[in-house]
C-alpha positions, 0 to 999 in steps of 0.5 A, spaced: 204 805 737 204 803 745 209 799 747 207 792 751 205 793 758 206 801 757 200 805 758 198 810 753 199 817 756 195 820 751 189 817 754 191 816 761 192 821 766 199 822 768 199 825 774 194 819 776 199 814 773 204 817 778 200 817 784 198 810 783 206 807 782 208 811 788 202 809 793 203 802 791 210 802 794 209 807 799 203 806 805 205 811 810 202 817 806 196 819 804 194 819 797 192 826 797 199 828 800 202 824 794 198 827 790 200 834 792 207 832 792 207 830 785 203 836 782 208 840 786 214 837 782 211 835 775 205 839 774 207 841 767 204 837 762 211 835 758 214 834 765 209 829 768 208 825 762 216 824 762 216 822 769 210 818 768 213 814 762 219 813 766 216 810 772 212 806 768 218 802 765 222 803 771 218 803 777 224 799 781 227 807 781 222 808 787 225 803 791 233 803 790 233 810 787 239 809 782 240 812 776 240 813 770 233 817 770 230 823 768 232 829 773 224 829 774 225 822 777 230 825 782 226 831 784 220 826 785 225 822 790 227 828 794 221 831 795 218 825 797 222 824 803 221 830 805 214 829 805 216 824 811 215 817 805 219 811 809 219 806 803 221 811 797 229 811 796 232 817 796 237 818 790 243 814 790 250 816 787 251 813 780 259 812 783 259 810 791 252 809 792 251 814 797 244 817 798 243 824 796 239 830 799 241 834 792 242 833 785 248 833 781 248 830 774 252 828 768 247 826 763 242 821 766 246 819 772 246 822 779 253 824 783 255 826 790 259 832 791 265 827 791 264 824 785 260 828 781 265 834 779 271 832 774 278 835 775 282 839 771 288 842 770 289 848 774 292 854 770 296 856 776 300 850 779 298 846 774 296 841 778 290 836 776 285 838 782 277 840 783 275 847 779 274 852 785 273 858 780 276 861 773 280 866 772 279 872 767 280 868 761 276 863 763 281 858 766 280 853 771 283 855 777 284 850 784 281 852 791 289 854 793 290 858 787 284 863 786 285 869 781 284 875 786 287 882 785 285 885 792 281 890 790 273 891 792 269 889 786 264 894 788 269 900 789 272 898 782 265 898 778 263 904 783 269 908 780 266 907 773 260 909 774 263 915 777 266 917 771 259 917 767 255 920 772 259 924 778 253 925 782 251 917 783 251 915 790 255 909 791 250 906 796 245 905 789 251 903 786 252 898 790 245 895 791 244 895 784 251 891 784 248 886 789 241 885 785 245 884 780 250 879 782 249 877 789 256 872 789 262 875 790 266 872 785 260 873 780 261 881 782 269 880 781 267 878 773 263 884 773 268 888 775 273 885 770 269 885 764 267 892 765 274 895 766 276 891 760 270 894 756 267 900 759 262 902 753 258 896 755 255 901 760 254 906 754 250 902 748 255 896 748 251 892 752 249 887 747 257 885 747 256 883 754 259 877 756 255 876 762 248 877 763 248 880 770 251 886 766 244 887 763 241 887 769 246 892 772 244 896 766 237 896 767 238 897 775 242 903 774 238 906 769 231 906 773 235 909 779 236 915 774 244 914 774 246 919 768 250 916 762 248 909 763 245 907 756 240 901 755 243 897 749 238 896 743 237 889 740 243 888 734 237 884 731 231 889 730 234 895 734 228 895 739 230 897 746 228 891 750 230 886 754 236 883 750 239 876 755 239 871 749 246 870 746 246 869 738 253 869 734 257 873 740 252 878 741 245 879 746 239 879 742 232 879 744 227 873 744 224 875 738 230 875 734 232 868 737 225 866 735 227 868 728 233 864 728 230 858 730 225 858 725 224 851 721 219 848 718 213 844 722 213 837 721 206 837 723 202 843 719 208 845 715 208 852 717 215 855 718 215 858 726 219 856 732 219 849 734 215 849 741 218 841 741 220 836 738 217 829 736 219 822 738 224 822 731 226 829 733 222 833 728 220 840 729 213 841 732 210 848 732 206 851 738 199 850 735 201 842 733 203 841 740 197 844 743 193 840 739 197 833 740 192 828 744 197 827 749 197 834 751 189 834 751 186 834 758 179 833 761 176 839 762 173 840 770 166 843 767 165 839 761 168 833 762 171 832 755 179 832 753 180 838 750 185 843 749 187 847 756 185 854 755 185 856 762 188 853 769 185 854 775 187 852 782 181 847 781 183 844 774 183 846 767 178 849 763 177 848 755 175 854 751 168 853 751 168 853 758 168 860 762 170 860 769 167 857 774 161 861 778 161 859 786 154 855 787 153 850 792 155 843 790 149 838 789 153 832 792 158 835 798 154 841 799 160 846 800 160 853 797 165 853 792 166 854 784 162 849 781 161 846 773 154 843 771 153 836 770 151 833 763 147 828 767 143 831 772 143 838 770 145 841 777 151 844 780 158 839 782 165 841 784 171 838 781 173 835 787 166 831 787 167 830 779 174 826 781 171 822 787 170 815 786 166 811 792 162 804 792 155 806 789 150 806 795 145 802 789 149 797 786 155 796 790 160 797 784 166 802 785 165 807 780 165 815 779 160 819 783 155 822 779 149 824 783 147 823 790 151 825 796 158 823 800 154 819 805 150 815 799 153 816 792 150 814 786 154 812 780 152 814 773 148 807 771 144 808 777 143 816 776 136 818 773 138 823 768 135 830 769 129 831 764 131 838 761 126 843 759 126 849 754 129 856 755 125 859 760 126 866 757 124 865 750 121 858 750 126 855 744 124 848 744 131 847 740 135 848 746 135 842 750 139 845 756 138 847 763 138 855 764 137 860 759 140 859 751 145 863 749 141 868 745 138 870 751 144 870 755 147 874 749 141 879 750 142 880 757 150 881 756 149 887 751 144 890 756 149 890 761 154 893 757 150 898 752 144 898 756 137 897 754 135 898 747 133 906 747 134 912 741 139 915 746 144 910 744 149 911 738 146 908 731 152 905 730 152 901 737 145 900 735 146 897 729 152 892 733 147 890 738 142 888 732 148 884 729 150 880 735 143 878 738 142 875 730 148 872 729 148 865 727 153 863 732 151 865 739 156 861 743 162 865 739 159 871 739 158 871 747 165 868 748 167 874 744 164 879 748 166 876 755 174 878 752 177 883 757 179 887 751 172 888 748 167 889 754 171 895 756 171 898 750 164 897 749 161 899 755 166 906 754 162 907 748 155 906 750 157 911 756 160 917 752 166 916 756 170 914 749 168 917 742 166 912 736 171 914 732 178 911 729 181 917 733 179 915 739 180 907 739 187 909 736 189 911 744 188 904 746 194 899 746 194 895 740 192 888 740 189 883 736 182 884 739 182 891 739 183 890 731 178 885 731 173 889 734 175 895 730 173 891 723 166 889 727 164 897 727 166 898 720 162 892 718 156 894 721 157 901 719 159 904 726 165 906 723 168 909 716 172 904 712 180 906 712 186 904 710 189 900 716 195 898 714 197 905 712 195 908 718 200 903 722 205 905 717 205 912 719 204 911 726 210 907 726 214 912 722 212 918 726 215 914 733 221 912 729 223 919 727 221 922 734 226 917 737 232 919 732 237 924 736 241 926 730 237 932 727 241 931 720 239 923 720 232 925 722 231 929 716 234 924 712 230 919 714 223 924 714 226 925 706 227 917 705 221 914 708 215 920 708 217 923 701 220 917 698 216 910 701 210 913 703 209 917 697 211 912 692 206 907 696 200 912 695 202 913 688 202 905 686 196 903 690 192 909 686 187 909 693 187 902 693 189 900 701 196 897 702 198 890 703 201 887 708 207 885 704 207 892 702 207 895 710 212 889 711 217 891 706 216 899 708 218 897 715 224 894 713 227 899 709 226 904 714 229 899 719 235 898 714 236 905 713 236 907 721 241 901 722 246 904 716 245 911 719 247 908 726 253 905 723 256 911 720 255 915 726 258 909 730 264 910 725 264 918 725 262 918 718 255 922 714 253 920 708 257 925 705 263 923 707 262 915 706 266 913 701 266 906 697 272 902 701 268 905 708 261 901 705 265 895 703 267 894 710 260 895 712 258 890 707 263 885 710 261 887 717 259 881 721 256 885 726 252 889 721 244 888 720 240 889 714 246 889 709 242 887 703 235 891 705 240 897 706 242 897 699 234 900 697 237 906 701 244 907 699 241 907 692 236 912 694 241 917 697 245 916 691 240 918 686 238 924 691 246 926 691 246 925 699 252 920 698 257 918 692 258 910 694 253 905 691 250 898 692 248 895 686 241 891 686 241 884 686 239 881 679 234 876 679 237 869 676 231 864 677 229 861 682 233 858 688 229 852 689 228 846 685 223 846 680 219 839 680 214 839 675 211 832 676 210 833 684 206 839 681 201 836 677 200 830 681 198 835 687 193 838 681 190 832 679 189 830 687 186 837 687 181 836 682 178 830 684 178 829 691 172 831 693 173 830 700 177 837 701 174 843 702 172 847 695 176 853 697 182 850 699 182 846 692 180 852 688 186 856 691 191 851 690 189 850 683 190 857 682 197 857 684 199 850 681 196 852 674 195 859 673 201 861 677 197 866 682 201 867 689 198 867 695 196 875 696 194 875 689 189 869 690 187 872 696 185 879 694 180 876 688 173 879 689 166 876 686 167 881 680 173 878 678 168 872 676 163 872 671 159 865 671 155 864 665 150 858 663 156 854 659 162 857 661 166 861 667 171 866 666 176 869 671 180 875 671 186 874 673 190 880 669 187 885 663 184 879 659 179 873 662 181 866 663 176 861 660 176 855 666 175 848 664 172 843 668 172 841 674 175 847 675 169 851 673 165 848 678 169 849 684 168 856 681 161 856 682 161 852 688 166 857 692 162 863 689 155 861 691 158 858 698 163 864 700 163 865 707 169 867 712 170 865 719 167 872 722 161 871 726 160 878 728 160 884 723 160 880 716 158 883 710 153 878 707 154 875 702 161 877 702 165 881 696 171 876 697 171 870 694 176 868 700 173 871 705 178 872 711 177 872 719 175 879 720 169 882 717 170 885 710 177 883 710 179 878 705 183 871 708 190 873 710 196 871 706 199 867 712 193 863 713 192 861 706 200 859 706 198 855 712 192 852 709 196 851 702 202 847 707 197 842 709 195 840 702 202 839 701 203 846 697 209 850 698 206 857 694 214 859 692 216 853 689 210 851 686 209 858 683 216 858 680 214 851 677 207 853 674 211 860 671 216 856 668 212 851 665 207 856 662 213 861 660 215 855 655 208 854 652 205 861 652 208 868 649 211 873 655 205 878 652 200 873 653 202 871 659 202 878 662 195 879 660 192 873 662 196 872 669 196 879 671 204 879 672 208 885 669 211 884 662 218 885 664 217 879 669 213 875 663 220 876 659 225 874 664 221 867 665 220 866 658 228 867 657 230 863 663 225 857 660 228 859 653 222 859 650 222 861 642 216 864 639 218 865 632 213 861 630 208 862 635 202 866 629 203 860 624 203 855 630 196 858 632 193 858 626 193 851 624 190 849 631 184 846 631 178 850 635 177 847 642 174 851 648 178 847 653 185 851 651 187 853 658 193 851 663 189 846 666 187 842 660 193 837 660 190 834 667 
């Protein structure tokens, strides 16, 4: 609800509202000049909304300049004064009232130089004075007691670097110090830190107390100074930019994002929050961009949609490509123009935002047609009579210009050349698939991607071979992965195990980066001859799953982390003792401590070490089990026809049959037996007869299954739940997000279902029907305290029924 008298910023343009409020006070500046200043200060969506909300509630701040107010308000007042505003007041000090030219803030209040800084007790003289600097211990010092040792900090840093590389030039070192820390006081702090901890320059940069040290290391490394080692992230062990503090160390941006993961209050996804709502609840980036308050009118189509591209002329939505240059039908200037949905003619963004008295009716409204001298509003504009497509004469295309399918064919001729026998058969099949796709607009957008068009052009011209190996040479990206699956879907490329290829490439690069031959040999034995070999044997020709890929990668990272810790403490697997291992397990700086247990147990089995880490015994679910909530959600999925059938079926398979998201995604149409009277589903060795209305849901989903892939998708799909990539099932991540939107938390709900089923069904039957391992079924039965001594006698006394299933209770 919007407060009385306060505009709804989800509907009103915040920039326009700010310009209107400022224009009502300042009469000396033109509105266009005011708009330019406002955009320069608050061009972002969130900042402009905060600024507009405060000015709408407190318009008097424009005239008196008094805080409390957000920082953006003070920036706007200063920018307006610099632009020549006379009626707009500059910010005023909250304590003495002095007008300010720059801002110092405490909370929401502005202060001048005399009133702002808070005095502290000087560590040298003991007097309470304004803090001028801090000593090497971080204690405050007044202006009369600076902590200086009389040495040149650049000379001190140069001497430290000369010990690593005597050939390093002092000019190179001085330039790197000046670029990383321009102020002399900051240079002094760098010298103190490096002097007390010289190893910061040789690999311990993640312990740097100042960000400038990391910048100095990068500059020295780029200059070729020997002995300088760029630090790796202590969280993920990648040699990337690490300047974010976390638990006393410097980590990369990815590890910071992982440490901030929360459950989104909008969609339930566990991600780093992009913002928080009015109640302080986290919102993920997807919910943020789709918030109605963040939608903006597209300068091409005029609809309020998510911004896909920002141009100097304004925002464009995902459905509108970059504006072509044309002659505006209103102002007559040659500039980027969209197409008017009313007249079908070109008009520029400036004319779209222009309002003027209509030359026909005299009312002030937005100019839709006419000219600048004789503008016409929408009511006085005769709509354009659109004809059929001039190329194919499609009567179902009531829009100006060529239809989307003709535009696709023209674009395909530009990329692949005209149809001929010289074109590779696989690319010719791709051409037919794209030109006959059900959604030509989506296919056209996909062809316009910068990572797709050049690749297709190179394949058609013969500059790149149509093989998996040739595509592997390109930088890895999601569009390239989708293009590869499209080529596989149309038969241009053979099917291959992509996750296994990614795992092998990852292991090859990781092993090549190891400098120690002994560690490289051990890692090769563990990763190649144990992890990969066991994966191949376990899958028996089936492709590995994303979860198996992630698990193998994490275990390899854990092995590398443990071996690096051993080397840092002058130890090896052979010389490591249980006391050393216990010290590592309790070391807060150590990473992958739980995951590395698998590597240590393998090393002990292969007689590479004598230490041992016991496997963590599973003692039941850690989250609370809520059987009542499970049945409430199940009843809703059974009877709510407003939900998508595939979402209802996936949720019921999880809630009633304890199937995980990964297992649900791998179900194929061959796992379903649809008869005239009954429907059976193969979850394990023995099929499960499904009751109504679950059986009807399976019939509907099996008959109408269709993924989001537009190009290269097999019809019909072999998967019961097709995914976004051609020929692939729905990903576990995507299915989990859809279940979260239904109020289902997969891990908690599956544990609740398994617990309840284990109390009703013997472990052997549970394992056979649900497709889980017998040991798992026995563990759940033991946890639920199920007693099946009299099971056979009980079954023999039951009446014959056809709806015996976990769902019959509903």
